C-alpha positions as CSV (number, residue, x, y, z in Angstrom):
1,M,-21.6,-7.5,-14.3
2,L,-24.9,-6.9,-15.9
3,V,-25.8,-10.5,-15.2
4,C,-24.8,-10.1,-11.6
5,A,-26.9,-7.0,-11.3
6,A,-29.9,-8.7,-12.9
7,I,-29.6,-11.6,-10.3
8,V,-29.5,-9.3,-7.3
9,V,-32.3,-7.2,-8.7
10,A,-34.4,-10.3,-8.9
11,M,-33.4,-11.5,-5.4
12,G,-33.8,-8.1,-3.7
13,P,-31.3,-9.0,-0.9
14,F,-31.0,-7.0,2.4
15,G,-34.2,-5.0,1.6
16,A,-32.1,-2.1,0.3
17,V,-35.0,-1.0,-2.0
18,P,-38.7,-1.9,-1.5
19,Y,-39.4,-5.2,-3.3
20,R,-42.2,-3.9,-5.5
21,D,-40.2,-0.8,-6.6
22,W,-38.5,-2.4,-9.6
23,P,-37.2,0.7,-11.4
24,A,-35.7,2.1,-8.2
25,R,-34.1,-1.3,-7.3
26,T,-32.7,-1.8,-10.8
27,L,-31.1,1.7,-10.8
28,Y,-29.8,1.1,-7.3
29,W,-28.1,-2.2,-8.1
30,L,-26.7,-1.0,-11.4
31,R,-25.1,2.0,-9.6
32,I,-23.8,-0.2,-6.8
33,M,-22.4,-2.8,-9.1
34,A,-20.7,-0.2,-11.3
35,M,-19.1,1.4,-8.2
36,G,-18.2,-1.9,-6.7
37,Y,-16.6,-3.1,-9.9
38,A,-14.5,0.0,-10.2
39,V,-13.0,-0.8,-6.7
40,V,-12.9,-4.6,-6.8
41,R,-11.4,-5.1,-10.3
42,P,-8.1,-3.2,-9.5
43,C,-7.9,-5.1,-6.2
44,L,-8.2,-8.4,-8.1
45,V,-5.5,-7.3,-10.6
46,L,-3.2,-6.5,-7.7
47,A,-4.1,-9.9,-6.0
48,S,-3.1,-11.7,-9.2
49,A,0.2,-9.7,-9.3
50,V,0.9,-10.7,-5.7
51,A,0.1,-14.3,-6.5
52,R,2.6,-14.3,-9.4
53,R,5.3,-12.5,-7.4
54,W,5.1,-14.7,-4.3
55,T,4.1,-17.9,-6.1
56,L,0.8,-18.0,-4.3
57,S,-2.6,-19.4,-5.4
58,E,-5.2,-16.9,-6.6
59,T,-7.7,-19.0,-4.6
60,L,-6.0,-17.3,-1.6
61,T,-5.2,-13.9,-2.9
62,W,-8.6,-13.2,-4.5
63,P,-10.6,-13.8,-1.3
64,A,-8.1,-11.6,0.6
65,A,-8.6,-8.9,-2.0
66,S,-12.4,-9.2,-1.7
67,V,-12.2,-8.7,2.1
68,L,-10.1,-5.6,1.6
69,A,-12.1,-4.2,-1.3
70,A,-15.4,-4.6,0.6
71,A,-14.4,-1.8,3.1
72,P,-14.2,1.1,0.5
73,V,-17.2,-0.3,-1.3
74,T,-19.1,-0.2,2.0
75,A,-18.2,3.5,2.3
76,L,-19.5,4.1,-1.2
77,V,-22.8,2.3,-0.4
78,W,-23.2,4.3,2.8
79,W,-23.1,7.6,1.0
80,A,-24.4,6.6,-2.4
81,G,-27.1,4.1,-1.4
82,P,-30.8,4.2,-2.4
83,H,-30.8,7.9,-1.6
84,P,-27.3,9.4,-2.3
85,D,-26.4,11.9,0.4
86,L,-22.8,13.1,0.8
87,S,-23.7,15.0,3.9
88,R,-24.8,11.9,5.7
89,P,-23.0,11.4,9.0
90,A,-20.3,8.7,9.1
91,P,-21.6,5.3,10.3
92,S,-21.1,4.1,13.8
93,P,-18.8,1.0,14.1
94,A,-21.9,-1.2,14.5
95,D,-23.6,0.2,11.5
96,F,-20.4,0.0,9.4
97,L,-19.9,-3.6,10.4
98,D,-23.5,-4.5,9.5
99,A,-23.2,-2.8,6.1
100,Y,-19.7,-4.3,5.5
101,V,-21.0,-7.9,6.0
102,Q,-23.8,-7.3,3.5
103,V,-21.3,-5.7,1.0
104,L,-18.9,-8.6,1.5
105,V,-21.6,-11.1,0.6
106,I,-22.3,-9.3,-2.7
107,T,-18.6,-8.8,-3.3
108,A,-17.9,-12.5,-2.9
109,F,-20.7,-13.3,-5.3
110,V,-19.2,-10.9,-7.9
111,V,-15.7,-12.2,-7.5
112,L,-16.9,-15.8,-7.9
113,A,-18.7,-14.7,-11.1
114,L,-15.5,-13.1,-12.4
115,G,-13.5,-16.1,-11.5
116,L,-15.9,-18.4,-13.3
117,A,-16.0,-16.2,-16.4
118,R,-12.2,-16.2,-16.4
119,A,-12.0,-19.9,-16.3
120,W,-14.8,-20.5,-18.8
121,P,-13.7,-23.1,-21.4
122,G,-14.0,-22.6,-25.1
123,D,-13.5,-18.8,-24.9
124,G,-14.0,-17.4,-28.4
125,R,-10.9,-15.2,-28.1
126,T,-8.7,-18.3,-27.9
127,R,-10.7,-21.1,-29.6
128,G,-8.6,-20.9,-32.8
129,V,-5.3,-21.0,-30.9
130,A,-6.4,-23.9,-28.7
131,A,-7.6,-26.1,-31.6
132,G,-5.1,-28.8,-30.7
133,R,-1.5,-29.6,-30.4
134,S,-1.4,-30.9,-34.0
135,A,-2.2,-27.3,-35.2
136,A,0.4,-25.7,-33.0
137,R,2.8,-24.9,-35.9
138,T,2.2,-22.8,-39.1
139,A,3.1,-23.9,-42.6
140,D,6.5,-22.2,-42.4
141,G,7.4,-24.1,-39.2
142,K,6.8,-21.2,-36.8
143,P,4.7,-21.8,-33.7
144,A,1.0,-21.0,-34.1
145,L,1.3,-18.2,-31.6
146,A,3.5,-16.3,-34.0
147,R,0.5,-15.6,-36.2
148,R,-0.8,-13.3,-33.4
149,L,2.4,-11.3,-33.1
150,P,3.1,-8.0,-35.0
151,P,5.3,-8.2,-38.2
152,G,9.0,-8.3,-37.6
153,H,9.1,-10.1,-34.3
154,G,11.9,-12.6,-33.6
155,A,11.8,-16.0,-32.1
156,I,9.6,-16.5,-29.0
157,F,11.6,-17.3,-25.9
158,A,9.2,-16.9,-23.0
159,L,5.6,-16.4,-22.0
160,S,4.4,-14.8,-18.8
161,M,0.9,-14.5,-17.5
162,E,-0.5,-11.1,-16.4
163,D,-4.1,-11.4,-15.1
164,H,-6.2,-12.3,-18.2
165,Y,-3.3,-11.6,-20.6
166,V,-0.2,-13.4,-21.7
167,R,2.9,-11.4,-22.4
168,V,4.9,-12.9,-25.3
169,H,8.6,-12.3,-24.9
170,A,10.3,-12.5,-28.3
171,E,13.5,-11.3,-29.9
172,G,12.8,-7.7,-30.8
173,G,10.1,-6.9,-28.4
174,Q,7.1,-8.0,-26.3
175,T,3.4,-8.3,-27.1
176,L,0.5,-8.5,-24.7
177,L,-2.3,-10.9,-25.9
178,L,-5.7,-11.4,-24.4
179,M,-5.7,-15.2,-23.9
180,R,-5.2,-18.0,-21.4
181,M,-1.8,-19.2,-20.4
182,A,-2.8,-22.8,-21.2
183,D,-3.8,-21.8,-24.8
184,A,-0.5,-19.8,-25.3
185,V,1.6,-22.8,-24.1
186,A,-0.4,-25.1,-26.5
187,A,0.3,-22.6,-29.3
188,V,4.1,-22.9,-28.9
189,D,4.0,-26.7,-28.8
190,G,7.0,-28.0,-30.7
191,L,9.5,-25.4,-29.4
192,D,12.0,-26.8,-27.0
193,G,10.8,-25.3,-23.7
194,A,8.8,-26.0,-20.6
195,Q,6.3,-24.4,-18.3
196,I,8.5,-23.7,-15.3
197,H,5.8,-22.0,-13.3
198,R,2.0,-21.7,-13.5
199,S,2.6,-18.2,-15.0
200,W,5.8,-18.8,-17.0
201,W,6.9,-20.8,-20.0
202,V,10.5,-20.6,-21.1
203,A,12.4,-21.8,-24.1
204,R,15.4,-23.9,-23.1
205,S,17.8,-22.0,-25.5
206,A,16.9,-18.6,-23.9
207,V,18.3,-19.5,-20.4
208,E,21.5,-17.6,-19.9
209,R,22.1,-18.7,-16.4
210,C,20.3,-20.0,-13.2
211,E,20.4,-18.3,-9.9
212,R,19.2,-19.5,-6.5
213,R,17.7,-16.9,-4.2
214,G,16.9,-18.5,-0.8
215,R,14.9,-21.6,-1.5
216,R,13.9,-20.6,-5.0
217,F,15.5,-20.9,-8.4
218,W,15.3,-18.2,-11.0
219,L,16.2,-18.5,-14.7
220,L,17.8,-15.4,-16.2
221,L,16.7,-14.8,-19.8
222,P,17.8,-12.3,-22.5
223,G,18.0,-8.7,-21.2
224,G,18.3,-9.9,-17.6
225,L,14.6,-11.0,-17.5
226,P,14.1,-13.2,-14.4
227,A,11.7,-16.1,-14.5
228,P,10.8,-17.9,-11.3
229,V,10.8,-21.7,-11.1
230,A,8.0,-23.3,-9.1
231,R,9.4,-25.5,-6.3
232,D,7.2,-28.4,-7.4
233,R,8.7,-28.3,-11.0
234,V,12.4,-28.4,-9.9
235,K,12.9,-32.2,-9.9
236,A,11.1,-32.7,-13.2
237,L,13.2,-29.9,-14.9
238,I,16.4,-31.4,-13.5
239,A,15.5,-34.8,-14.8
240,D,14.9,-33.2,-18.2
241,G,18.3,-31.7,-18.3
242,W,17.6,-28.1,-17.3
243,P,20.5,-26.2,-15.6
244,L,19.2,-26.5,-12.0
245,K,21.0,-28.0,-9.0
246,E,19.3,-28.9,-5.7
247,A,21.1,-28.0,-2.5
């Protein structure tokens, strides 16, 4: 966010603060970026949750969240702009629309930056885990991901993605790790399982039964935990012997 603020300070878009007034412009954009992030970030988390729940792409839900988040951010900018004034009259529809479009442009820029940061390869948090499939198991035969779990955990039977985190479902409890799903899947290489959905990996032995709800399959895991099966993965899973049946 500091990088984004530095860029807009240098660009000076929309003439919100006089171009030559660098201190005022810097303070203005730092304040606006901080307020905007406080609104946009929860909206993106919600958008990611919706994408997982309805098997949608985040390339659709994140822009939708940006469009929605820009409205409250516009209100914040209106009353806390270059000269904060809570007694300022509410904007007319035309003024609000003009400010909204400007805020939406900046919001889209910020969301793009967050998306690129999220997808950045070689993240130091996961570099050790993603060192390669050959290093996916420890000396005692456990998957490499087991090294990141607290003592006393049981066998890993599922992984689920939650925004920037992966929830590791193991016998005896769950652990939330800050890492990418692809790295977590690579770190359980060698276990008999499959990535049944972009946000779910499941061990074959953990499947208690399969349910079909409408057009979608769900695998029921220990404790009644439901894991969705992506429609484009069904045929491959059936061919691999998973307990799925097409209508």
